All heavy atoms as a GROMACS GRO file, in nm:
protein
  604
    1MET      N    1  -2.817   2.764   1.227
    1MET     CA    2  -2.895   2.723   1.115
    1MET      C    3  -3.027   2.671   1.173
    1MET      O    4  -3.027   2.584   1.258
    1MET     CB    5  -2.816   2.608   1.047
    1MET     CG    6  -2.875   2.567   0.917
    1MET     SD    7  -2.768   2.459   0.823
    1MET     CE    8  -2.724   2.340   0.943
    2PHE      N    9  -3.133   2.725   1.121
    2PHE     CA   10  -3.265   2.691   1.167
    2PHE      C   11  -3.370   2.720   1.063
    2PHE      O   12  -3.344   2.804   0.970
    2PHE     CB   13  -3.294   2.757   1.299
    2PHE     CG   14  -3.306   2.912   1.284
    2PHE    CD1   15  -3.429   2.974   1.261
    2PHE    CD2   16  -3.191   2.987   1.294
    2PHE    CE1   17  -3.432   3.114   1.245
    2PHE    CE2   18  -3.200   3.130   1.286
    2PHE     CZ   19  -3.322   3.185   1.259
    3PRO      N   20  -3.484   2.662   1.064
    3PRO     CA   21  -3.522   2.542   1.140
    3PRO      C   22  -3.458   2.417   1.079
    3PRO      O   23  -3.423   2.416   0.957
    3PRO     CB   24  -3.670   2.534   1.127
    3PRO     CG   25  -3.705   2.600   0.999
    3PRO     CD   26  -3.600   2.705   0.976
    4ASN      N   27  -3.444   2.320   1.156
    4ASN     CA   28  -3.385   2.193   1.111
    4ASN      C   29  -3.457   2.079   1.184
    4ASN      O   30  -3.441   2.064   1.302
    4ASN     CB   31  -3.237   2.188   1.145
    4ASN     CG   32  -3.168   2.072   1.081
    4ASN    OD1   33  -3.222   1.995   0.996
    4ASN    ND2   34  -3.042   2.048   1.121
    5PRO      N   35  -3.542   2.000   1.116
    5PRO     CA   36  -3.564   1.997   0.972
    5PRO      C   37  -3.648   2.116   0.921
    5PRO      O   38  -3.711   2.184   0.998
    5PRO     CB   39  -3.638   1.869   0.950
    5PRO     CG   40  -3.708   1.839   1.080
    5PRO     CD   41  -3.620   1.900   1.185
    6SER      N   42  -3.643   2.134   0.793
    6SER     CA   43  -3.718   2.248   0.729
    6SER      C   44  -3.794   2.197   0.607
    6SER      O   45  -3.755   2.097   0.544
    6SER     CB   46  -3.618   2.352   0.679
    6SER     OG   47  -3.688   2.460   0.622
    7SER      N   48  -3.903   2.262   0.579
    7SER     CA   49  -3.982   2.229   0.458
    7SER      C   50  -3.988   2.348   0.363
    7SER      O   51  -4.025   2.328   0.247
    7SER     CB   52  -4.124   2.186   0.499
    7SER     OG   53  -4.187   2.297   0.567
    8GLN      N   54  -3.952   2.466   0.404
    8GLN     CA   55  -3.960   2.586   0.324
    8GLN      C   56  -3.830   2.662   0.302
    8GLN      O   57  -3.791   2.696   0.192
    8GLN     CB   58  -4.069   2.676   0.373
    8GLN     CG   59  -4.208   2.615   0.368
    8GLN     CD   60  -4.312   2.714   0.422
    8GLN    OE1   61  -4.282   2.810   0.493
    8GLN    NE2   62  -4.435   2.689   0.384
    9ALA      N   63  -3.764   2.694   0.414
    9ALA     CA   64  -3.642   2.773   0.406
    9ALA      C   65  -3.552   2.742   0.525
    9ALA      O   66  -3.600   2.708   0.632
    9ALA     CB   67  -3.674   2.921   0.399
   10VAL      N   68  -3.421   2.760   0.505
   10VAL     CA   69  -3.325   2.744   0.611
   10VAL      C   70  -3.256   2.878   0.629
   10VAL      O   71  -3.208   2.939   0.532
   10VAL     CB   72  -3.224   2.633   0.580
   10VAL    CG1   73  -3.114   2.629   0.681
   10VAL    CG2   74  -3.291   2.499   0.562
   11ASN      N   75  -3.244   2.925   0.755
   11ASN     CA   76  -3.178   3.046   0.785
   11ASN      C   77  -3.039   3.017   0.840
   11ASN      O   78  -3.025   2.933   0.929
   11ASN     CB   79  -3.260   3.126   0.887
   11ASN     CG   80  -3.208   3.267   0.910
   11ASN    OD1   81  -3.115   3.314   0.839
   11ASN    ND2   82  -3.261   3.335   1.002
   12ILE      N   83  -2.937   3.075   0.779
   12ILE     CA   84  -2.801   3.056   0.824
   12ILE      C   85  -2.746   3.181   0.886
   12ILE      O   86  -2.741   3.289   0.822
   12ILE     CB   87  -2.705   3.019   0.704
   12ILE    CG1   88  -2.762   2.899   0.632
   12ILE    CG2   89  -2.566   3.001   0.746
   12ILE    CD1   90  -2.703   2.875   0.496
   13ASN      N   91  -2.708   3.171   1.010
   13ASN     CA   92  -2.643   3.283   1.083
   13ASN      C   93  -2.498   3.250   1.110
   13ASN      O   94  -2.465   3.138   1.134
   13ASN     CB   95  -2.712   3.308   1.216
   13ASN     CG   96  -2.855   3.363   1.199
   13ASN    OD1   97  -2.875   3.445   1.116
   13ASN    ND2   98  -2.950   3.310   1.274
   14SER      N   99  -2.415   3.351   1.109
   14SER     CA  100  -2.274   3.331   1.126
   14SER      C  101  -2.237   3.306   1.270
   14SER      O  102  -2.280   3.375   1.362
   14SER     CB  103  -2.195   3.453   1.080
   14SER     OG  104  -2.059   3.440   1.114
   15ILE      N  105  -2.156   3.196   1.291
   15ILE     CA  106  -2.100   3.171   1.423
   15ILE      C  107  -1.945   3.165   1.409
   15ILE      O  108  -1.878   3.141   1.507
   15ILE     CB  109  -2.151   3.040   1.485
   15ILE    CG1  110  -2.122   2.921   1.400
   15ILE    CG2  111  -2.301   3.048   1.514
   15ILE    CD1  112  -2.150   2.783   1.462
   16VAL      N  113  -1.893   3.181   1.290
   16VAL     CA  114  -1.749   3.174   1.268
   16VAL      C  115  -1.694   3.310   1.219
   16VAL      O  116  -1.587   3.312   1.158
   16VAL     CB  117  -1.716   3.060   1.165
   16VAL    CG1  118  -1.747   2.925   1.222
   16VAL    CG2  119  -1.786   3.082   1.034
   17GLY      N  120  -1.759   3.416   1.244
   17GLY     CA  121  -1.718   3.543   1.188
   17GLY      C  122  -1.798   3.577   1.063
   17GLY      O  123  -1.896   3.512   1.032
   18GLU      N  124  -1.754   3.680   0.997
   18GLU     CA  125  -1.825   3.724   0.877
   18GLU      C  126  -1.821   3.614   0.766
   18GLU      O  127  -1.713   3.573   0.730
   18GLU     CB  128  -1.767   3.856   0.826
   18GLU     CG  129  -1.851   3.921   0.724
   18GLU     CD  130  -1.795   4.063   0.691
   18GLU    OE1  131  -1.705   4.109   0.761
   18GLU    OE2  132  -1.848   4.123   0.600
   19ILE      N  133  -1.934   3.574   0.720
   19ILE     CA  134  -1.941   3.469   0.620
   19ILE      C  135  -1.892   3.524   0.484
   19ILE      O  136  -1.940   3.628   0.438
   19ILE     CB  137  -2.086   3.413   0.606
   19ILE    CG1  138  -2.126   3.347   0.735
   19ILE    CG2  139  -2.095   3.314   0.486
   19ILE    CD1  140  -2.273   3.305   0.734
   20SER      N  141  -1.803   3.447   0.421
   20SER     CA  142  -1.761   3.484   0.288
   20SER      C  143  -1.833   3.406   0.179
   20SER      O  144  -1.858   3.459   0.069
   20SER     CB  145  -1.608   3.468   0.271
   20SER     OG  146  -1.572   3.334   0.279
   21GLU      N  147  -1.864   3.278   0.208
   21GLU     CA  148  -1.936   3.196   0.116
   21GLU      C  149  -1.984   3.070   0.180
   21GLU      O  150  -1.940   3.036   0.291
   21GLU     CB  151  -1.851   3.160  -0.009
   21GLU     CG  152  -1.734   3.068   0.029
   21GLU     CD  153  -1.645   3.031  -0.091
   21GLU    OE1  154  -1.696   3.039  -0.207
   21GLU    OE2  155  -1.537   2.988  -0.064
   22PHE      N  156  -2.075   2.999   0.110
   22PHE     CA  157  -2.118   2.868   0.160
   22PHE      C  158  -2.151   2.779   0.040
   22PHE      O  159  -2.180   2.828  -0.066
   22PHE     CB  160  -2.232   2.876   0.260
   22PHE     CG  161  -2.359   2.943   0.208
   22PHE    CD1  162  -2.455   2.877   0.142
   22PHE    CD2  163  -2.375   3.082   0.231
   22PHE    CE1  164  -2.568   2.939   0.090
   22PHE    CE2  165  -2.489   3.145   0.182
   22PHE     CZ  166  -2.586   3.071   0.114
   23GLU      N  167  -2.146   2.648   0.066
   23GLU     CA  168  -2.177   2.548  -0.035
   23GLU      C  169  -2.272   2.446   0.026
   23GLU      O  170  -2.250   2.411   0.145
   23GLU     CB  171  -2.055   2.476  -0.085
   23GLU     CG  172  -1.951   2.567  -0.147
   23GLU     CD  173  -1.820   2.499  -0.171
   23GLU    OE1  174  -1.791   2.394  -0.109
   23GLU    OE2  175  -1.740   2.550  -0.254
   24VAL      N  176  -2.369   2.401  -0.052
   24VAL     CA  177  -2.461   2.298  -0.005
   24VAL      C  178  -2.451   2.179  -0.093
   24VAL      O  179  -2.450   2.192  -0.220
   24VAL     CB  180  -2.607   2.353  -0.003
   24VAL    CG1  181  -2.705   2.240   0.047
   24VAL    CG2  182  -2.621   2.473   0.086
   25TYR      N  183  -2.437   2.060  -0.036
   25TYR     CA  184  -2.424   1.932  -0.104
   25TYR      C  185  -2.544   1.838  -0.068
   25TYR      O  186  -2.579   1.838   0.047
   25TYR     CB  187  -2.296   1.863  -0.071
   25TYR     CG  188  -2.173   1.938  -0.113
   25TYR    CD1  189  -2.121   2.039  -0.034
   25TYR    CD2  190  -2.109   1.913  -0.235
   25TYR    CE1  191  -2.007   2.110  -0.071
   25TYR    CE2  192  -1.997   1.982  -0.270
   25TYR     CZ  193  -1.947   2.080  -0.190
   25TYR     OH  194  -1.835   2.149  -0.232
   26ASN      N  195  -2.591   1.765  -0.167
   26ASN     CA  196  -2.692   1.666  -0.133
   26ASN      C  197  -2.631   1.540  -0.074
   26ASN      O  198  -2.509   1.531  -0.057
   26ASN     CB  199  -2.784   1.635  -0.260
   26ASN     CG  200  -2.710   1.566  -0.369
   26ASN    OD1  201  -2.602   1.511  -0.353
   26ASN    ND2  202  -2.775   1.561  -0.483
   27SER      N  203  -2.713   1.444  -0.045
   27SER     CA  204  -2.659   1.319   0.022
   27SER      C  205  -2.572   1.238  -0.070
   27SER      O  206  -2.499   1.152  -0.020
   27SER     CB  207  -2.775   1.235   0.074
   27SER     OG  208  -2.862   1.196  -0.032
   28ASN      N  209  -2.571   1.263  -0.199
   28ASN     CA  210  -2.483   1.197  -0.293
   28ASN      C  211  -2.352   1.268  -0.311
   28ASN      O  212  -2.266   1.228  -0.393
   28ASN     CB  213  -2.551   1.179  -0.429
   28ASN     CG  214  -2.671   1.082  -0.421
   28ASN    OD1  215  -2.668   0.988  -0.342
   28ASN    ND2  216  -2.773   1.112  -0.497
   29GLY      N  217  -2.337   1.379  -0.240
   29GLY     CA  218  -2.212   1.458  -0.254
   29GLY      C  219  -2.211   1.557  -0.369
   29GLY      O  220  -2.107   1.617  -0.401
   30LYS      N  221  -2.325   1.575  -0.434
   30LYS     CA  222  -2.332   1.664  -0.549
   30LYS      C  223  -2.354   1.806  -0.500
   30LYS      O  224  -2.445   1.836  -0.418
   30LYS     CB  225  -2.446   1.622  -0.642
   30LYS     CG  226  -2.458   1.719  -0.761
   30LYS     CD  227  -2.576   1.676  -0.849
   30LYS     CE  228  -2.591   1.772  -0.965
   30LYS     NZ  229  -2.710   1.744  -1.042
   31LEU      N  230  -2.273   1.900  -0.547
   31LEU     CA  231  -2.292   2.039  -0.516
   31LEU      C  232  -2.418   2.094  -0.574
   31LEU      O  233  -2.435   2.085  -0.699
   31LEU     CB  234  -2.171   2.123  -0.566
   31LEU     CG  235  -2.177   2.271  -0.550
   31LEU    CD1  236  -2.167   2.305  -0.400
   31LEU    CD2  237  -2.064   2.342  -0.626
   32ILE      N  238  -2.508   2.144  -0.492
   32ILE     CA  239  -2.635   2.192  -0.545
   32ILE      C  240  -2.653   2.341  -0.528
   32ILE      O  241  -2.738   2.400  -0.592
   32ILE     CB  242  -2.756   2.118  -0.480
   32ILE    CG1  243  -2.756   2.132  -0.333
   32ILE    CG2  244  -2.755   1.972  -0.524
   32ILE    CD1  245  -2.888   2.090  -0.275
   33LEU      N  246  -2.572   2.402  -0.444
   33LEU     CA  247  -2.580   2.548  -0.428
   33LEU      C  248  -2.444   2.599  -0.381
   33LEU      O  249  -2.385   2.548  -0.291
   33LEU     CB  250  -2.686   2.582  -0.322
   33LEU     CG  251  -2.703   2.733  -0.286
   33LEU    CD1  252  -2.757   2.808  -0.404
   33LEU    CD2  253  -2.796   2.743  -0.168
   34HIS      N  254  -2.400   2.707  -0.449
   34HIS     CA  255  -2.280   2.777  -0.407
   34HIS      C  256  -2.318   2.924  -0.404
   34HIS      O  257  -2.364   2.980  -0.501
   34HIS     CB  258  -2.162   2.755  -0.504
   34HIS     CG  259  -2.034   2.820  -0.464
   34HIS    ND1  260  -1.987   2.930  -0.522
   34HIS    CD2  261  -1.949   2.789  -0.364
   34HIS    CE1  262  -1.870   2.964  -0.464
   34HIS    NE2  263  -1.850   2.876  -0.369
   35SER      N  264  -2.292   2.986  -0.289
   35SER     CA  265  -2.329   3.130  -0.271
   35SER      C  266  -2.241   3.221  -0.353
   35SER      O  267  -2.127   3.184  -0.381
   35SER     CB  268  -2.324   3.165  -0.127
   35SER     OG  269  -2.191   3.164  -0.080
   36ASP      N  270  -2.294   3.326  -0.393
   36ASP     CA  271  -2.219   3.433  -0.459
   36ASP      C  272  -2.146   3.513  -0.350
   36ASP      O  273  -2.209   3.580  -0.269
   36ASP     CB  274  -2.314   3.522  -0.537
   36ASP     CG  275  -2.240   3.632  -0.615
   36ASP    OD1  276  -2.125   3.666  -0.578
   36ASP    OD2  277  -2.297   3.689  -0.706
   37PRO      N  278  -2.012   3.507  -0.347
   37PRO     CA  279  -1.939   3.583  -0.240
   37PRO      C  280  -1.973   3.727  -0.236
   37PRO      O  281  -1.963   3.789  -0.128
   37PRO     CB  282  -1.791   3.558  -0.277
   37PRO     CG  283  -1.793   3.433  -0.356
   37PRO     CD  284  -1.921   3.432  -0.428
   38GLN      N  285  -2.012   3.789  -0.344
   38GLN     CA  286  -2.049   3.931  -0.346
   38GLN      C  287  -2.183   3.957  -0.278
   38GLN      O  288  -2.210   4.068  -0.234
   38GLN     CB  289  -2.051   3.983  -0.493
   38GLN     CG  290  -1.926   3.970  -0.565
   38GLN     CD  291  -1.813   4.051  -0.497
   38GLN    OE1  292  -1.831   4.161  -0.450
   38GLN    NE2  293  -1.693   3.990  -0.493
   39LEU      N  294  -2.270   3.854  -0.271
   39LEU     CA  295  -2.405   3.873  -0.214
   39LEU      C  296  -2.420   3.803  -0.080
   39LEU      O  297  -2.524   3.822  -0.015
   39LEU     CB  298  -2.508   3.818  -0.311
   39LEU     CG  299  -2.510   3.878  -0.449
   39LEU    CD1  300  -2.612   3.812  -0.539
   39LEU    CD2  301  -2.541   4.023  -0.441
   40THR      N  302  -2.321   3.729  -0.034
   40THR     CA  303  -2.329   3.655   0.094
   40THR      C  304  -2.322   3.749   0.208
   40THR      O  305  -2.240   3.844   0.214
   40THR     CB  306  -2.217   3.551   0.104
   40THR    OG1  307  -2.229   3.466  -0.010
   40THR    CG2  308  -2.229   3.468   0.228
   41LYS      N  309  -2.412   3.732   0.307
   41LYS     CA  310  -2.417   3.815   0.425
   41LYS      C  311  -2.395   3.725   0.549
   41LYS      O  312  -2.375   3.608   0.536
   41LYS     CB  313  -2.553   3.882   0.434
   41LYS     CG  314  -2.588   3.962   0.308
   41LYS     CD  315  -2.729   4.014   0.316
   41LYS     CE  316  -2.822   3.898   0.281
   41LYS     NZ  317  -2.959   3.929   0.252
   42ASN      N  318  -2.402   3.788   0.667
   42ASN     CA  319  -2.390   3.714   0.790
   42ASN      C  320  -2.521   3.641   0.830
   42ASN      O  321  -2.517   3.556   0.918
   42ASN     CB  322  -2.347   3.801   0.906
   42ASN     CG  323  -2.198   3.826   0.899
   42ASN    OD1  324  -2.120   3.759   0.838
   42ASN    ND2  325  -2.156   3.933   0.967
   43GLU      N  326  -2.632   3.677   0.761
   43GLU     CA  327  -2.750   3.602   0.776
   43GLU      C  328  -2.807   3.579   0.640
   43GLU      O  329  -2.832   3.673   0.561
   43GLU     CB  330  -2.849   3.689   0.859
   43GLU     CG  331  -2.969   3.613   0.905
   43GLU     CD  332  -3.048   3.689   1.012
   43GLU    OE1  333  -2.987   3.751   1.100
   43GLU    OE2  334  -3.170   3.684   1.004
   44ASN      N  335  -2.827   3.452   0.607
   44ASN     CA  336  -2.870   3.412   0.471
   44ASN      C  337  -2.992   3.322   0.480
   44ASN      O  338  -3.000   3.238   0.569
   44ASN     CB  339  -2.754   3.340   0.395
   44ASN     CG  340  -2.632   3.423   0.387
   44ASN    OD1  341  -2.620   3.500   0.296
   44ASN    ND2  342  -2.543   3.410   0.485
   45LEU      N  343  -3.081   3.338   0.384
   45LEU     CA  344  -3.201   3.251   0.383
   45LEU      C  345  -3.194   3.169   0.252
   45LEU      O  346  -3.182   3.224   0.146
   45LEU     CB  347  -3.326   3.337   0.383
   45LEU     CG  348  -3.457   3.269   0.402
   45LEU    CD1  349  -3.460   3.202   0.539
   45LEU    CD2  350  -3.570   3.366   0.388
   46ILE      N  351  -3.205   3.037   0.266
   46ILE     CA  352  -3.201   2.947   0.152
   46ILE      C  353  -3.339   2.886   0.141
   46ILE      O  354  -3.387   2.817   0.232
   46ILE     CB  355  -3.098   2.830   0.173
   46ILE    CG1  356  -2.959   2.888   0.194
   46ILE    CG2  357  -3.104   2.737   0.057
   46ILE    CD1  358  -2.856   2.783   0.231
   47SER      N  359  -3.402   2.904   0.025
   47SER     CA  360  -3.525   2.842   0.000
   47SER      C  361  -3.509   2.694  -0.038
   47SER      O  362  -3.429   2.660  -0.125
   47SER     CB  363  -3.606   2.912  -0.114
   47SER     OG  364  -3.723   2.840  -0.150
   48VAL      N  365  -3.580   2.603   0.032
   48VAL     CA  366  -3.561   2.459   0.008
   48VAL      C  367  -3.699   2.394  -0.038
   48VAL      O  368  -3.713   2.278  -0.042
   48VAL     CB  369  -3.505   2.384   0.131
   48VAL    CG1  370  -3.364   2.434   0.163
   48VAL    CG2  371  -3.599   2.397   0.249
   49GLU      N  372  -3.793   2.483  -0.076
   49GLU     CA  373  -3.928   2.435  -0.110
   49GLU      C  374  -3.925   2.337  -0.226
   49GLU      O  375  -4.001   2.243  -0.229
   49GLU     CB  376  -4.015   2.555  -0.147
   49GLU     CG  377  -4.057   2.640  -0.033
   49GLU     CD  378  -4.142   2.755  -0.075
   49GLU    OE1  379  -4.249   2.727  -0.143
   49GLU    OE2  380  -4.112   2.870  -0.042
   50ASP      N  381  -3.834   2.359  -0.321
   50ASP     CA  382  -3.831   2.273  -0.438
   50ASP      C  383  -3.724   2.156  -0.427
   50ASP      O  384  -3.702   2.083  -0.525
   50ASP     CB  385  -3.796   2.353  -0.564
   50ASP     CG  386  -3.904   2.460  -0.590
   50ASP    OD1  387  -4.023   2.434  -0.559
   50ASP    OD2  388  -3.874   2.569  -0.646
   51TRP      N  389  -3.660   2.147  -0.312
   51TRP     CA  390  -3.557   2.046  -0.296
   51TRP      C  391  -3.624   1.914  -0.253
   51TRP      O  392  -3.729   1.911  -0.191
   51TRP     CB  393  -3.458   2.087  -0.190
   51TRP     CG  394  -3.374   2.207  -0.226
   51TRP    CD1  395  -3.396   2.293  -0.329
   51TRP    CD2  396  -3.257   2.254  -0.157
   51TRP    NE1  397  -3.296   2.390  -0.325
   51TRP    CE2  398  -3.214   2.369  -0.220
   51TRP    CE3  399  -3.188   2.205  -0.049
   51TRP    CZ2  400  -3.100   2.436  -0.180
   51TRP    CZ3  401  -3.075   2.274  -0.005
   51TRP    CH2  402  -3.029   2.389  -0.073
   52ALA      N  403  -3.555   1.805  -0.291
   52ALA     CA  404  -3.605   1.669  -0.251
   52ALA      C  405  -3.582   1.652  -0.107
   52ALA      O  406  -3.491   1.705  -0.041
   52ALA     CB  407  -3.530   1.565  -0.330
   53ASN      N  408  -3.670   1.570  -0.044
   53ASN     CA  409  -3.653   1.530   0.095
   53ASN      C  410  -3.513   1.467   0.113
   53ASN      O  411  -3.475   1.388   0.024
   53ASN     CB  412  -3.759   1.436   0.142
   53ASN     CG  413  -3.893   1.502   0.159
   53ASN    OD1  414  -3.908   1.623   0.164
   53ASN    ND2  415  -3.996   1.419   0.170
   54GLY      N  416  -3.449   1.492   0.223
   54GLY     CA  417  -3.318   1.427   0.244
   54GLY      C  418  -3.227   1.506   0.338
   54GLY      O  419  -3.272   1.608   0.391
   55ILE      N  420  -3.109   1.458   0.352
   55ILE     CA  421  -3.009   1.520   0.436
   55ILE      C  422  -2.910   1.596   0.345
   55ILE      O  423  -2.859   1.541   0.248
   55ILE     CB  424  -2.936   1.412   0.520
   55ILE    CG1  425  -3.036   1.343   0.609
   55ILE    CG2  426  -2.822   1.479   0.602
   55ILE    CD1  427  -2.977   1.224   0.685
   56TYR      N  428  -2.881   1.722   0.383
   56TYR     CA  429  -2.793   1.806   0.309
   56TYR      C  430  -2.678   1.851   0.398
   56TYR      O  431  -2.694   1.863   0.519
   56TYR     CB  432  -2.868   1.929   0.254
   56TYR     CG  433  -2.971   1.889   0.154
   56TYR    CD1  434  -3.098   1.850   0.188
   56TYR    CD2  435  -2.947   1.894   0.016
   56TYR    CE1  436  -3.191   1.810   0.096
   56TYR    CE2  437  -3.039   1.858  -0.080
   56TYR     CZ  438  -3.164   1.813  -0.039
   56TYR     OH  439  -3.254   1.782  -0.134
   57THR      N  440  -2.561   1.869   0.337
   57THR     CA  441  -2.445   1.916   0.408
   57THR      C  442  -2.414   2.058   0.360
   57THR      O  443  -2.410   2.084   0.240
   57THR     CB  444  -2.326   1.824   0.379
   57THR    OG1  445  -2.356   1.693   0.420
   57THR    CG2  446  -2.200   1.874   0.456
   58ILE      N  447  -2.386   2.145   0.458
   58ILE     CA  448  -2.345   2.280   0.423
   58ILE      C  449  -2.206   2.310   0.476
   58ILE      O  450  -2.179   2.275   0.590
   58ILE     CB  451  -2.452   2.387   0.472
   58ILE    CG1  452  -2.414   2.527   0.425
   58ILE    CG2  453  -2.465   2.383   0.622
   58ILE    CD1  454  -2.521   2.628   0.442
   59ILE      N  455  -2.124   2.374   0.397
   59ILE     CA  456  -1.993   2.414   0.438
   59ILE      C  457  -1.995   2.565   0.437
   59ILE      O  458  -2.020   2.628   0.332
   59ILE     CB  459  -1.879   2.365   0.346
   59ILE    CG1  460  -1.881   2.211   0.347
   59ILE    CG2  461  -1.744   2.417   0.388
   59ILE    CD1  462  -1.790   2.148   0.244
   60ILE      N  463  -1.971   2.630   0.555
   60ILE     CA  464  -1.976   2.771   0.564
   60ILE      C  465  -1.832   2.818   0.588
   60ILE      O  466  -1.766   2.774   0.676
   60ILE     CB  467  -2.064   2.816   0.684
   60ILE    CG1  468  -2.206   2.760   0.665
   60ILE    CG2  469  -2.067   2.967   0.697
   60ILE    CD1  470  -2.293   2.768   0.790
   61ARG      N  471  -1.787   2.917   0.507
   61ARG     CA  472  -1.650   2.970   0.521
   61ARG      C  473  -1.658   3.117   0.564
   61ARG      O  474  -1.738   3.192   0.505
   61ARG     CB  475  -1.575   2.955   0.390
   61ARG     CG  476  -1.547   2.814   0.355
   61ARG     CD  477  -1.457   2.797   0.232
   61ARG     NE  478  -1.438   2.658   0.198
   61ARG     CZ  479  -1.521   2.591   0.119
   61ARG    NH1  480  -1.626   2.644   0.064
   61ARG    NH2  481  -1.500   2.463   0.095
   62SER      N  482  -1.573   3.152   0.656
   62SER     CA  483  -1.567   3.291   0.702
   62SER      C  484  -1.458   3.368   0.625
   62SER      O  485  -1.372   3.308   0.562
   62SER     CB  486  -1.542   3.298   0.849
   62SER     OG  487  -1.410   3.267   0.881
   63LYS      N  488  -1.466   3.498   0.638
   63LYS     CA  489  -1.362   3.580   0.574
   63LYS      C  490  -1.228   3.564   0.638
   63LYS      O  491  -1.124   3.595   0.580
   63LYS     CB  492  -1.405   3.727   0.572
   63LYS     CG  493  -1.518   3.744   0.477
   63LYS     CD  494  -1.552   3.889   0.455
   63LYS     CE  495  -1.662   3.897   0.348
   63LYS     NZ  496  -1.708   4.031   0.319
   64SER      N  497  -1.226   3.506   0.759
   64SER     CA  498  -1.097   3.478   0.828
   64SER      C  499  -1.048   3.336   0.799
   64SER      O  500  -0.962   3.285   0.873
   64SER     CB  501  -1.111   3.501   0.978
   64SER     OG  502  -1.204   3.411   1.034
   65SER      N  503  -1.104   3.269   0.698
   65SER     CA  504  -1.067   3.135   0.654
   65SER      C  505  -1.110   3.024   0.742
   65SER      O  506  -1.068   2.908   0.730
   65SER     CB  507  -0.917   3.126   0.626
   65SER     OG  508  -0.882   3.220   0.528
   66ASP      N  509  -1.191   3.048   0.849
   66ASP     CA  510  -1.246   2.943   0.930
   66ASP      C  511  -1.358   2.878   0.845
   66ASP      O  512  -1.418   2.941   0.764
   66ASP     CB  513  -1.305   2.996   1.060
   66ASP     CG  514  -1.201   3.050   1.151
   66ASP    OD1  515  -1.087   2.993   1.151
   66ASP    OD2  516  -1.223   3.149   1.222
   67GLN      N  517  -1.386   2.755   0.880
   67GLN     CA  518  -1.502   2.688   0.812
   67GLN      C  519  -1.572   2.596   0.913
   67GLN      O  520  -1.515   2.552   1.005
   67GLN     CB  521  -1.463   2.615   0.690
   67GLN     CG  522  -1.405   2.478   0.701
   67GLN     CD  523  -1.385   2.409   0.569
   67GLN    OE1  524  -1.370   2.471   0.466
   67GLN    NE2  525  -1.377   2.279   0.572
   68ILE      N  526  -1.698   2.584   0.888
   68ILE     CA  527  -1.782   2.493   0.972
   68ILE      C  528  -1.866   2.408   0.879
   68ILE      O  529  -1.912   2.460   0.776
   68ILE     CB  530  -1.868   2.572   1.075
   68ILE    CG1  531  -1.928   2.477   1.174
   68ILE    CG2  532  -1.972   2.661   1.004
   68ILE    CD1  533  -1.984   2.546   1.293
   69ILE      N  534  -1.883   2.286   0.912
   69ILE     CA  535  -1.966   2.192   0.837
   69ILE      C  536  -2.082   2.145   0.921
   69ILE      O  537  -2.068   2.102   1.035
   69ILE     CB  538  -1.878   2.069   0.793
   69ILE    CG1  539  -1.761   2.119   0.707
   69ILE    CG2  540  -1.966   1.973   0.717
   69ILE    CD1  541  -1.657   2.005   0.678
   70LYS      N  542  -2.202   2.161   0.863
   70LYS     CA  543  -2.326   2.120   0.933
   70LYS      C  544  -2.414   2.038   0.841
   70LYS      O  545  -2.396   2.046   0.717
   70LYS     CB  546  -2.402   2.243   0.977
   70LYS     CG  547  -2.333   2.328   1.085
   70LYS     CD  548  -2.355   2.262   1.217
   70LYS     CE  549  -2.311   2.352   1.330
   70LYS     NZ  550  -2.329   2.294   1.456
   71ARG      N  551  -2.504   1.964   0.899
   71ARG     CA  552  -2.607   1.892   0.818
   71ARG      C  553  -2.742   1.945   0.854
   71ARG      O  554  -2.766   1.984   0.969
   71ARG     CB  555  -2.590   1.744   0.840
   71ARG     CG  556  -2.465   1.690   0.779
   71ARG     CD  557  -2.463   1.538   0.780
   71ARG     NE  558  -2.350   1.493   0.704
   71ARG     CZ  559  -2.224   1.487   0.752
   71ARG    NH1  560  -2.197   1.528   0.871
   71ARG    NH2  561  -2.127   1.438   0.677
   72PHE      N  562  -2.830   1.940   0.756
   72PHE     CA  563  -2.970   1.976   0.786
   72PHE      C  564  -3.062   1.884   0.700
   72PHE      O  565  -3.022   1.825   0.603
   72PHE     CB  566  -3.001   2.124   0.757
   72PHE     CG  567  -2.983   2.172   0.618
   72PHE    CD1  568  -3.094   2.175   0.531
   72PHE    CD2  569  -2.861   2.214   0.573
   72PHE    CE1  570  -3.082   2.220   0.401
   72PHE    CE2  571  -2.846   2.260   0.442
   72PHE     CZ  572  -2.956   2.263   0.356
   73VAL      N  573  -3.189   1.874   0.743
   73VAL     CA  574  -3.284   1.787   0.682
   73VAL      C  575  -3.389   1.867   0.613
   73VAL      O  576  -3.444   1.970   0.670
   73VAL     CB  577  -3.345   1.696   0.789
   73VAL    CG1  578  -3.456   1.608   0.728
   73VAL    CG2  579  -3.240   1.607   0.858
   74VAL      N  580  -3.426   1.829   0.492
   74VAL     CA  581  -3.538   1.881   0.421
   74VAL      C  582  -3.645   1.775   0.424
   74VAL      O  583  -3.623   1.663   0.385
   74VAL     CB  584  -3.502   1.927   0.278
   74VAL    CG1  585  -3.631   1.960   0.202
   74VAL    CG2  586  -3.405   2.036   0.276
   75ASN      N  587  -3.764   1.813   0.474
   75ASN     CA  588  -3.876   1.714   0.491
   75ASN      C  589  -4.004   1.789   0.462
   75ASN      O  590  -4.042   1.875   0.541
   75ASN     CB  591  -3.876   1.656   0.631
   75ASN     CG  592  -3.972   1.541   0.641
   75ASN    OD1  593  -4.025   1.492   0.543
   75ASN    ND2  594  -3.999   1.499   0.761
   76HIS      N  595  -4.074   1.757   0.353
   76HIS     CA  596  -4.197   1.822   0.316
   76HIS      C  597  -4.315   1.748   0.363
   76HIS      O  598  -4.322   1.627   0.373
   76HIS     CB  599  -4.209   1.834   0.164
   76HIS     CG  600  -4.091   1.916   0.101
   76HIS    ND1  601  -4.083   2.050   0.118
   76HIS    CD2  602  -3.983   1.872   0.033
   76HIS    CE1  603  -3.970   2.090   0.052
   76HIS    NE2  604  -3.913   1.987   0.004
   0.00000   0.00000   0.00000
């Protein structure tokens, strides 16, 4: 996941196998983005230009049922 922190977009690359879906939560635990499993790829670009500054948590799930949890910062 890069760049971190980001002001425009975050690129997500798979390290757990083929990505099946991902979810992004804000610092209050509110789900703000859930990927469409039909459109999710092993490399995904998330635009964060309109997001508030803060720390976000992403949960990435692979097609083999592995998952990884990471945090990233949005700072404009």
